[in-house]
C-alpha positions as CSV (number, residue, x, y, z in Angstrom):
1,X,199.3,-117.7,68.9
2,X,197.4,-121.0,68.6
3,X,194.5,-121.6,70.9
4,X,195.8,-124.5,73.1
5,X,193.5,-126.7,75.0
6,X,195.7,-129.6,75.7
7,X,199.3,-130.5,74.8
8,X,200.3,-134.1,74.6
9,X,203.9,-134.9,73.9
10,X,204.4,-138.0,71.8
11,X,208.0,-139.3,72.0
12,X,209.1,-142.2,70.0
13,X,212.5,-143.9,70.2
14,X,214.0,-146.8,68.4
15,X,216.7,-148.9,70.1
16,X,219.8,-149.8,68.1
17,X,219.6,-153.6,69.0
18,X,218.6,-154.8,65.5
19,X,215.2,-155.3,63.8
20,X,212.3,-157.2,65.3
21,X,209.3,-158.3,63.3
22,X,206.6,-158.7,66.0
23,X,204.8,-156.0,67.9
24,X,204.6,-157.6,71.3
25,X,205.4,-155.8,74.6
26,X,208.9,-157.3,75.1
27,X,211.6,-154.7,75.0
28,X,214.2,-156.6,73.0
29,X,215.3,-155.2,69.7
30,X,212.6,-152.6,69.6
31,X,212.1,-148.9,70.0
32,X,210.4,-147.0,72.8
33,X,207.1,-145.1,72.4
34,X,206.2,-143.0,75.5
35,X,203.6,-140.4,76.2
36,X,204.0,-137.2,78.4
37,X,201.3,-134.7,79.3
38,X,201.3,-131.0,80.2
39,X,198.4,-128.6,80.3
40,X,198.1,-125.6,78.1
41,X,195.6,-122.7,78.2
42,X,192.3,-123.4,80.1
43,X,189.3,-124.5,78.2
44,X,187.1,-121.5,77.6
45,X,184.2,-122.7,75.6
46,X,184.2,-126.5,75.8
47,X,181.9,-128.2,78.2
48,X,184.3,-131.1,78.8
49,X,187.2,-130.1,80.9
50,X,190.8,-130.6,79.8
51,X,191.1,-133.5,82.3
52,X,188.1,-135.2,80.8
53,X,189.3,-134.6,77.2
54,X,192.7,-136.1,78.2
55,X,191.4,-139.1,80.1
56,X,189.0,-140.2,77.4
57,X,191.2,-139.3,74.3
58,X,192.0,-142.3,72.1
59,X,195.4,-142.6,70.6
60,X,195.9,-145.1,67.8
61,X,199.1,-146.1,66.1
62,X,199.1,-147.6,62.6
63,X,201.8,-148.9,60.4
64,X,202.8,-146.3,57.8
65,X,202.0,-148.6,54.9
66,X,198.4,-148.9,56.1
67,X,198.9,-152.6,56.7
68,X,197.3,-152.6,60.1
69,X,196.8,-151.0,63.5
70,X,199.8,-151.5,65.9
71,X,198.4,-150.0,69.1
72,X,195.2,-148.4,70.4
73,X,195.0,-146.8,73.9
74,X,192.7,-144.7,75.9
75,X,195.1,-142.1,77.3
76,X,194.3,-142.8,80.9
77,X,195.2,-146.5,80.4
78,X,198.3,-146.0,78.3
79,X,201.5,-147.6,79.7
80,X,204.5,-145.4,80.3
81,X,206.6,-147.1,77.6
82,X,205.6,-148.9,74.4
83,X,208.3,-150.7,72.4
84,X,208.2,-150.4,68.6
85,X,210.6,-151.4,65.8
86,X,212.1,-148.7,63.7
87,X,209.6,-148.1,61.0
88,X,207.1,-145.5,59.6
89,X,203.9,-145.0,61.6
90,X,200.7,-142.9,61.7
91,X,199.4,-141.5,65.0
92,X,195.6,-140.8,65.2
93,X,193.9,-138.9,68.0
94,X,190.2,-138.8,68.7
95,X,188.8,-136.8,71.6
96,X,185.6,-135.3,73.0
97,X,182.1,-136.5,72.5
98,X,182.9,-138.9,69.7
99,X,184.9,-141.3,72.0
100,X,182.0,-141.7,74.5
101,X,180.3,-145.1,74.6
102,X,177.0,-143.5,73.7
103,X,177.9,-140.2,72.1
104,X,175.2,-137.6,71.4
105,X,174.7,-137.3,67.7
106,X,173.6,-133.7,68.1
107,X,174.5,-131.2,70.8
108,X,174.6,-127.5,71.5
109,X,177.8,-127.8,73.5
110,X,179.7,-131.0,73.2
111,X,182.3,-131.1,70.5
112,X,184.4,-133.9,68.9
113,X,188.0,-133.7,67.8
114,X,190.1,-135.6,65.3
115,X,193.7,-135.4,64.1
116,X,196.4,-137.4,62.5
117,X,200.1,-137.2,61.8
118,X,202.9,-139.4,60.3
119,X,206.2,-140.1,62.1
120,X,209.3,-142.2,61.4
121,X,211.0,-144.0,64.2
122,X,214.7,-144.5,63.6
123,X,217.1,-146.8,65.3
124,X,219.2,-145.2,68.0
125,X,217.4,-141.8,67.9
126,X,214.4,-140.2,69.5
127,X,211.5,-139.0,67.3
128,X,208.6,-136.6,68.1
129,X,205.3,-136.1,66.4
130,X,202.8,-133.2,66.5
131,X,199.1,-134.1,66.0
132,X,196.6,-131.2,65.9
133,X,193.1,-132.5,66.6
134,X,190.5,-130.1,65.2
135,X,186.8,-129.9,65.6
136,X,185.3,-132.7,63.5
137,X,181.6,-132.0,63.8
138,X,179.3,-130.8,61.1
139,X,178.2,-127.4,62.6
140,X,174.9,-125.7,62.0
141,X,174.2,-122.0,62.6
142,X,170.6,-120.9,62.1
143,X,169.7,-117.3,62.4
144,X,166.2,-115.7,62.1
145,X,165.9,-112.3,60.3
146,X,163.7,-109.7,62.0
147,X,161.2,-110.3,59.1
148,X,160.5,-113.7,60.6
149,X,159.5,-112.3,64.0
150,X,157.4,-109.6,62.2
151,X,155.5,-112.1,60.1
152,X,155.1,-115.1,62.5
153,X,153.5,-115.6,65.9
154,X,155.9,-116.6,68.7
155,X,156.9,-120.2,68.8
156,X,158.3,-120.5,65.2
157,X,161.1,-123.1,65.0
158,X,163.7,-124.5,62.6
159,X,164.6,-128.2,63.2
160,X,168.0,-129.3,62.0
161,X,169.1,-133.0,61.7
162,X,171.6,-135.2,60.0
163,X,170.6,-138.1,57.8
164,X,170.6,-141.6,59.4
165,X,171.0,-140.2,62.9
166,X,168.6,-139.6,65.8
167,X,170.3,-136.3,66.6
168,X,168.1,-133.3,66.1
169,X,168.4,-129.7,67.3
170,X,165.5,-127.2,67.4
171,X,166.2,-123.5,66.8
172,X,163.8,-120.8,68.0
173,X,164.1,-117.1,68.8
174,X,166.0,-117.7,72.0
175,X,168.9,-119.6,70.4
176,X,169.0,-117.9,67.0
177,X,172.6,-117.7,65.8
178,X,173.9,-120.5,68.0
179,X,176.2,-123.3,66.9
180,X,174.9,-126.8,66.8
181,X,177.4,-129.7,66.7
182,X,176.5,-133.0,64.8
183,X,178.6,-136.2,64.6
184,X,178.4,-137.3,61.0
185,X,178.2,-140.9,59.9
186,X,177.9,-142.7,56.6
187,X,179.0,-141.6,53.1
188,X,178.3,-138.0,52.1
189,X,175.6,-137.3,54.8
190,X,173.0,-134.6,54.3
191,X,172.0,-131.8,56.7
192,X,168.2,-131.4,56.8
193,X,166.3,-128.4,58.0
194,X,162.6,-127.8,58.5
195,X,161.0,-124.4,59.4
196,X,157.5,-124.2,60.9
197,X,155.5,-121.3,62.1
198,X,152.1,-119.7,62.4
199,X,151.5,-116.5,60.3
200,X,150.2,-113.5,62.2
201,X,148.4,-112.4,59.1
202,X,145.8,-115.1,58.9
203,X,146.8,-117.7,61.5
204,X,147.7,-120.3,58.9
205,X,150.6,-122.7,59.3
206,X,153.6,-122.1,57.1
207,X,156.3,-124.8,56.7
208,X,159.4,-125.0,54.5
209,X,162.2,-127.6,54.4
210,X,165.4,-128.3,52.6
211,X,168.5,-130.5,52.3
212,X,172.1,-129.6,52.2
213,X,173.9,-132.5,50.6
214,X,177.3,-133.9,51.2
215,X,178.1,-131.9,54.3
216,X,181.7,-132.2,55.6
217,X,183.4,-132.4,59.0
218,X,184.8,-129.2,60.4
219,X,182.5,-127.0,58.3
220,X,179.9,-124.6,59.6
221,X,176.7,-124.3,57.6
222,X,174.9,-121.0,58.0
223,X,171.1,-120.8,57.4
224,X,169.9,-117.2,57.4
225,X,166.1,-117.3,57.3
226,X,164.2,-114.3,56.0
227,X,160.5,-114.1,55.3
228,X,159.3,-112.2,52.2
229,X,156.0,-111.8,50.4
230,X,156.2,-111.2,46.6
231,X,153.4,-110.7,44.2
232,X,151.0,-112.3,46.7
233,X,153.1,-115.4,47.0
234,X,154.9,-116.5,50.1
235,X,158.6,-117.2,49.7
236,X,161.3,-118.1,52.1
237,X,164.8,-116.9,51.3
238,X,167.6,-119.1,52.4
239,X,171.4,-118.4,52.3
240,X,173.7,-121.3,52.9
241,X,177.3,-120.4,53.6
242,X,179.3,-123.7,53.6
243,X,182.7,-122.1,53.4
244,X,185.4,-123.6,55.7
245,X,185.7,-121.8,59.0
246,X,188.6,-121.8,61.4
247,X,186.8,-123.6,64.2
248,X,187.8,-122.6,67.7
249,X,188.8,-124.9,70.6
250,X,191.4,-127.0,68.7
251,X,193.1,-129.7,70.8
252,X,196.8,-129.6,70.0
253,X,199.0,-132.7,70.5
254,X,202.6,-131.8,70.0
255,X,206.1,-132.6,70.9
256,X,207.5,-130.7,73.9
257,X,210.3,-128.4,72.6
258,X,212.1,-125.3,73.6
259,X,212.4,-122.7,70.9
260,X,210.7,-120.0,68.8
261,X,207.1,-120.7,67.9
262,X,205.8,-119.4,64.6
263,X,203.9,-116.1,64.7
264,X,200.5,-115.9,62.9
265,X,200.5,-113.8,59.8
266,X,198.0,-111.5,61.5
267,X,200.5,-110.7,64.2
268,X,203.1,-109.3,61.8
269,X,202.3,-105.6,61.1
270,X,204.3,-102.9,59.3
271,X,205.8,-101.4,62.4
272,X,205.7,-104.3,65.0
273,X,205.1,-108.0,65.4
274,X,204.5,-110.5,68.2
275,X,207.1,-113.1,68.8
276,X,206.3,-116.4,70.6
277,X,208.4,-119.1,72.2
278,X,207.9,-122.4,74.0
279,X,210.2,-122.8,77.0
280,X,210.8,-125.9,79.2
281,X,210.6,-124.3,82.6
282,X,212.2,-127.3,84.2
283,X,215.4,-126.5,82.3
284,X,215.3,-122.7,81.9
285,X,214.7,-119.7,84.2
286,X,211.2,-118.5,83.5
287,X,212.1,-115.0,84.7
288,X,215.0,-114.5,82.3
289,X,213.4,-115.1,78.9
290,X,214.0,-112.6,76.2
291,X,214.2,-112.2,72.4
292,X,216.8,-110.3,70.5
293,X,216.0,-108.6,67.1
294,X,217.9,-106.9,64.4
295,X,217.4,-105.9,60.8
296,X,218.8,-108.7,58.6
297,X,222.3,-108.0,57.5
298,X,223.1,-105.7,60.4
299,X,225.4,-106.4,63.4
300,X,223.7,-105.2,66.6
301,X,221.0,-107.1,68.4
302,X,218.3,-105.3,70.4
303,X,216.9,-107.1,73.5
304,X,213.2,-107.4,74.2
305,X,212.0,-109.0,77.4
306,X,209.4,-111.7,77.0
307,X,206.1,-112.0,78.9
308,X,205.0,-115.3,80.4
309,X,201.5,-116.0,78.9
310,X,201.1,-119.3,80.6
311,X,203.2,-122.2,81.8
312,X,205.9,-122.8,79.2
313,X,204.5,-120.2,76.8
314,X,206.1,-116.7,76.3
315,X,205.6,-113.8,73.9
316,X,206.9,-110.3,73.3
317,X,205.6,-107.4,71.1
318,X,208.6,-106.1,69.1
319,X,208.1,-102.5,68.1
320,X,209.8,-99.7,66.3
321,X,210.3,-101.6,63.1
322,X,210.4,-100.3,59.5
323,X,207.8,-101.4,56.9
324,X,208.6,-103.9,54.2
325,X,211.8,-104.9,55.9
326,X,213.3,-108.4,56.8
327,X,214.2,-108.8,60.4
328,X,215.8,-111.7,62.2
329,X,215.2,-112.6,65.9
330,X,216.4,-115.2,68.3
331,X,215.5,-116.6,71.7
332,X,217.9,-116.1,74.7
333,X,217.4,-118.2,77.9
334,X,219.2,-118.8,81.1
335,X,219.9,-122.4,82.1
336,X,218.7,-123.4,85.6
337,X,221.6,-125.9,86.0
338,X,224.5,-123.7,84.9
339,X,223.1,-120.2,85.3
340,X,224.6,-119.3,81.9
341,X,222.8,-117.7,79.0
342,X,222.1,-119.8,76.0
343,X,221.1,-118.7,72.5
344,X,218.6,-121.2,71.2
345,X,219.2,-122.4,67.6
346,X,219.4,-120.2,64.5
347,X,217.5,-116.9,64.2
348,X,214.1,-116.8,62.7
349,X,213.1,-114.3,59.9
350,X,210.1,-112.1,59.7
351,X,209.1,-109.6,57.0
352,X,207.1,-106.6,58.1
353,X,204.0,-105.5,56.1
354,X,203.8,-102.6,53.6
355,X,203.0,-99.1,54.7
356,X,200.7,-97.6,52.1
357,X,200.5,-93.7,52.3
358,X,197.5,-91.5,51.8
359,X,197.5,-90.3,48.2
360,X,198.1,-86.5,48.0
361,X,198.0,-86.2,51.8
362,X,199.6,-82.7,51.5
363,X,196.9,-81.6,49.0
364,X,199.5,-80.0,46.8
365,X,198.3,-81.6,43.5
366,X,195.1,-80.1,41.9
367,X,193.5,-79.7,38.5
368,X,190.3,-78.6,36.9
369,X,189.8,-82.0,35.4
370,X,186.3,-82.4,36.9
371,X,185.1,-78.9,36.4
372,X,186.2,-75.4,35.6
373,X,184.3,-74.1,38.6
374,X,186.5,-75.8,41.2
375,X,189.8,-77.6,41.8
376,X,190.0,-81.3,42.3
377,X,192.8,-83.0,44.2
378,X,194.3,-85.0,41.4
379,X,195.9,-84.3,38.0
380,X,195.8,-86.7,35.0
381,X,199.0,-85.1,33.8
382,X,201.0,-85.9,37.0
383,X,204.1,-88.0,36.7
384,X,203.0,-89.9,39.8
385,X,200.5,-92.6,38.9
386,X,198.8,-92.3,42.4
387,X,197.9,-88.7,41.6
388,X,196.5,-89.2,38.1
389,X,193.1,-90.5,39.2
390,X,190.6,-89.1,41.7
391,X,191.0,-90.5,45.3
392,X,189.6,-87.6,47.2
393,X,186.0,-86.6,46.7
394,X,183.8,-83.7,47.9
395,X,180.4,-82.1,47.5
396,X,181.5,-79.4,45.1
397,X,179.6,-81.0,42.2
398,X,176.3,-80.4,43.9
399,X,177.2,-77.1,45.7
400,X,178.4,-75.3,42.6
401,X,175.3,-75.8,40.4
402,X,174.5,-72.2,41.3
403,X,178.0,-71.0,40.5
404,X,181.7,-71.2,41.5
405,X,181.1,-68.9,44.5
406,X,179.5,-71.8,46.5
407,X,182.6,-74.0,46.5
408,X,182.8,-76.0,49.8
409,X,186.2,-77.6,49.3
410,X,189.2,-75.8,47.9
411,X,193.0,-75.4,48.1
412,X,194.1,-72.5,50.3
413,X,197.5,-71.0,49.5
414,X,197.1,-68.3,52.1
415,X,196.9,-70.5,55.1
416,X,198.8,-73.8,55.3
417,X,201.3,-75.7,57.5
418,X,203.4,-77.7,55.0
419,X,204.3,-77.2,51.3
420,X,202.6,-74.4,49.5
421,X,198.9,-74.9,50.4
422,X,196.3,-76.7,52.5
423,X,192.7,-77.8,51.8
424,X,189.9,-75.7,53.3
425,X,186.4,-77.2,53.9
426,X,183.8,-74.4,54.2
427,X,180.2,-74.8,55.2
428,X,177.7,-72.6,53.3
429,X,174.1,-71.8,52.8
430,X,173.6,-72.6,49.1
431,X,170.3,-70.9,47.9
432,X,167.8,-73.3,49.6
433,X,170.0,-75.8,51.4
434,X,172.9,-76.0,53.9
435,X,176.0,-77.6,52.5
436,X,178.8,-78.7,54.9
437,X,182.4,-78.3,53.8
438,X,183.6,-81.9,53.2
439,X,186.4,-84.0,51.9
440,X,186.4,-87.8,51.8
441,X,188.0,-90.8,50.1
442,X,185.5,-91.7,47.4
443,X,183.3,-89.7,44.9
444,X,180.1,-87.7,44.8
445,X,177.2,-89.5,43.1
446,X,174.1,-87.7,41.9
447,X,171.8,-84.9,43.1
448,X,168.4,-85.8,44.3
449,X,166.4,-82.8,43.2
450,X,167.2,-79.9,45.6
451,X,166.8,-82.1,48.7
452,X,170.2,-84.0,48.7
453,X,172.4,-86.4,46.8
454,X,174.3,-89.7,46.9
455,X,177.8,-90.0,48.1
456,X,180.1,-93.0,47.6
457,X,182.7,-93.6,50.3
458,X,185.8,-95.7,50.3
459,X,188.9,-96.6,48.2
460,X,190.6,-100.0,47.8
461,X,193.1,-100.5,50.5
462,X,194.7,-103.6,52.1
463,X,197.3,-102.3,54.6
464,X,196.9,-102.0,58.4
465,X,197.9,-98.6,59.7
466,X,197.7,-97.9,63.4
467,X,196.7,-94.2,63.3
468,X,196.0,-91.1,61.2
469,X,198.1,-88.0,61.8
470,X,197.4,-84.6,60.3
471,X,197.6,-80.8,60.8
472,X,194.3,-79.2,61.6
473,X,192.9,-75.7,62.0
474,X,189.2,-74.9,62.7
475,X,186.9,-71.9,62.9
476,X,183.2,-72.4,63.6
477,X,180.3,-70.9,65.4
478,X,176.8,-71.4,66.8
479,X,174.6,-73.6,64.7
480,X,172.2,-71.5,62.6
481,X,171.0,-74.0,60.1
482,X,169.0,-77.0,61.2
483,X,166.9,-79.8,59.7
484,X,164.1,-81.5,61.6
485,X,165.6,-84.9,62.2
486,X,169.0,-83.9,63.5
487,X,170.2,-85.4,66.9
488,X,169.7,-83.1,69.9
489,X,173.3,-81.8,70.0
490,X,172.9,-80.6,66.5
491,X,170.0,-78.2,67.3
492,X,170.3,-74.5,66.9
493,X,172.0,-72.8,69.8
494,X,174.7,-75.5,70.1
495,X,178.2,-74.9,68.8
496,X,179.1,-76.5,65.5
497,X,181.7,-79.2,65.5
498,X,184.1,-80.5,62.9
499,X,184.6,-84.2,62.4
500,X,187.5,-86.3,61.1
501,X,186.8,-90.0,60.8
502,X,188.9,-92.9,59.5
503,X,187.6,-96.5,59.0
504,X,189.0,-99.7,57.6
505,X,186.6,-102.4,56.5
506,X,185.4,-105.2,54.2
507,X,182.3,-103.5,52.9
508,X,180.5,-105.4,50.2
509,X,179.2,-102.9,47.6
510,X,176.3,-105.1,46.8
511,X,175.1,-104.8,50.4
512,X,176.1,-101.2,51.1
513,X,174.8,-99.8,47.8
514,X,178.1,-98.4,46.3
515,X,180.5,-99.6,43.7
516,X,183.5,-101.8,43.6
517,X,185.9,-98.9,44.3
518,X,183.7,-97.0,46.7
519,X,181.4,-99.6,48.3
520,X,179.5,-97.5,50.8
521,X,176.7,-95.3,49.4
522,X,175.0,-92.7,51.5
523,X,171.7,-91.1,50.4
524,X,171.6,-87.8,52.3
525,X,167.8,-87.8,52.0
526,X,167.5,-91.2,53.6
527,X,168.8,-91.5,57.2
528,X,168.5,-95.3,57.0
529,X,171.5,-95.4,54.6
530,X,173.8,-93.7,57.1
531,X,176.5,-96.0,58.6
532,X,177.8,-95.8,62.1
533,X,181.3,-97.1,61.6
534,X,181.8,-97.5,65.3
535,X,179.3,-100.4,65.4
536,X,179.1,-101.5,61.8
537,X,179.9,-105.2,61.4
538,X,182.0,-104.9,58.3
539,X,184.2,-102.2,59.9
540,X,187.3,-103.7,61.3
541,X,189.0,-100.5,62.6
542,X,187.7,-97.1,63.4
543,X,189.0,-93.7,64.7
544,X,187.3,-90.3,65.1
545,X,188.1,-86.9,66.4
546,X,185.5,-84.2,66.9
547,X,186.5,-80.5,67.3
548,X,184.2,-78.1,68.9
549,X,184.0,-74.4,67.9
550,X,183.3,-73.0,71.3
551,X,186.0,-71.4,73.6
552,X,187.5,-74.9,74.2
553,X,188.4,-75.3,70.6
554,X,192.0,-76.6,70.6
555,X,192.5,-75.9,66.9
556,X,192.0,-72.1,66.7
557,X,195.5,-72.2,65.3
558,X,197.3,-75.1,63.5
559,X,197.8,-78.2,65.7
560,X,198.9,-81.7,64.8
561,X,196.4,-84.4,65.7
562,X,196.9,-88.1,65.9
563,X,193.8,-90.3,65.7
564,X,194.4,-93.9,66.8
565,X,192.7,-96.7,65.0
566,X,190.8,-99.1,67.3
567,X,190.7,-102.6,65.7
568,X,187.6,-104.7,66.4
569,X,189.2,-107.6,64.5
570,X,192.9,-108.4,64.5
571,X,192.6,-111.4,62.1
572,X,190.9,-109.6,59.2
573,X,192.5,-107.6,56.5
574,X,190.6,-104.6,55.1
575,X,189.6,-104.3,51.5
576,X,188.9,-100.5,51.6
577,X,189.6,-97.4,53.6
578,X,187.3,-94.5,54.4
579,X,188.6,-91.1,55.5
580,X,185.8,-88.5,55.9
581,X,186.3,-84.9,57.1
582,X,183.6,-82.3,57.5
583,X,183.5,-78.7,58.8
584,X,180.1,-79.4,60.2
585,X,179.7,-82.9,61.7
586,X,175.9,-83.0,61.0
587,X,176.3,-82.0,57.4
588,X,174.5,-85.2,56.4
589,X,171.5,-83.7,58.2
590,X,172.0,-80.3,56.4
591,X,172.7,-78.8,59.8
592,X,175.5,-76.6,61.1
593,X,177.0,-73.1,61.1
594,X,177.1,-71.7,57.6
595,X,180.6,-70.3,57.8
596,X,182.4,-73.0,59.6
597,X,185.9,-73.7,58.1
598,X,188.2,-76.6,58.6
599,X,191.7,-76.6,57.2
600,X,193.7,-79.8,56.8
601,X,197.3,-80.3,55.8
602,X,200.1,-82.9,56.0
603,X,197.8,-86.0,56.3
604,X,199.6,-89.3,56.8
605,X,199.0,-92.8,58.0
606,X,201.1,-94.1,60.8
607,X,202.3,-97.7,61.0
608,X,203.7,-98.2,64.5
């Protein structure tokens, strides 16, 4: 739900006594404009308190035809009733640093807010208006790459300022990556930056400056500073990201109402969504708030008790829904005056997201399209378009250079849980190198001599599952093949482990070295290319299950496992999915037991 700092209710009424042309304070033949206040969620990141923001906020009322200002008030000085003729108006709100007598043109903490909304006051009726005041600063964000610290002595700085203002902010190593807030003035102002530092190399002073023209309110400008040395010349790489950001700490001015509040698109999943409601607790029992939901077109309603998030704000997570389905839900309250239940207004509709399955999750479809030496898990002649192209990759291309007897991923019709076969991943010693049995979404790249190869992970994917479920069987042993740089639990004498990983992310192939379909490229000869998806910044969800081959192995016979996805971002949609399975978890390090076997069957994504 929206991040509320302050809620101001603007209520406008026009009296049905006839028209009046002047805008004085006498009540005859005019409408009434009044202002109420209630507090929303506490301020979490603003230095000014809600009380300070409220008391200093300026509310201006203009005629709708832009012919002039009707009223201007500081909120704390505003009368309880203002009389206005029936007409069209515009309400402007300014709050925060910008309304101070001597505002700071640049600040690390103090923000400014602006908002505007139109309203029509009609004779004999009450009108309400919602004004959302958003952060109106020009925002800087300067970050220093590690190359800057490596090349320069301590004390390097980057000064940022706006044209025609005295406000300046100085970034150094201690505040790298912080937001700076500037109050812009004038027409199409520029943001200036100036870096200065002393090179460790020879003690010389290095400076570089630049200008970002026509900066805009409410936008964050990112300067990522990286030092490089090319062909004996000094260069300073600068990346400016001036894309619009959703700035936090909005102030919301809105009409007080009781009813369903709109859910964010990010809160609507394939199997559940979060419903919200605003409730006037002076009128309704806060302990008896609930939603009712049903599939649209059906008869029976299912009740779901709401949770009180804060005063007047309620929500409920509605679960057990079907994907790609339209549901309707309504708000049910109990009146404090009568004690009777009331159904508030008409139901609201919500459509759940799609549930995209894992292609060939039963591993029933195979072909020799890639090679006559081994089976691949797709078939160009299939009637199902999702099975006609490769989605699952493995390391057979490299392992079978010495012959088909070294296949490390193959269908197994002798041991399966569903259908007619499973897939078996078998680790082997192939002539001079250990090869872990593996299967992954993506494709194998190229061999790098006899030392390793490149592997491309990922497939395009935009859905948001909640878990991976599959049947698993595992047989391993004590590690007998080891490389020199393997982590300590991969040393000889330890039991081998199987790994099953799933990740959703927004990996850019230009950064991660892959291609558009499979953006993450791993070079098995270069540990620096390995990606830890549990901490990777482009990974938005991750789940993992390790299976040991010692006596505690739970999968000596077939068991069904569910691997939950833990989302690090609930407001980002993925672009790709990575599922990676290995009979030896340290196969990337050419380490494991050379006869470990991992069988998989009935793999599916859950959308709960």
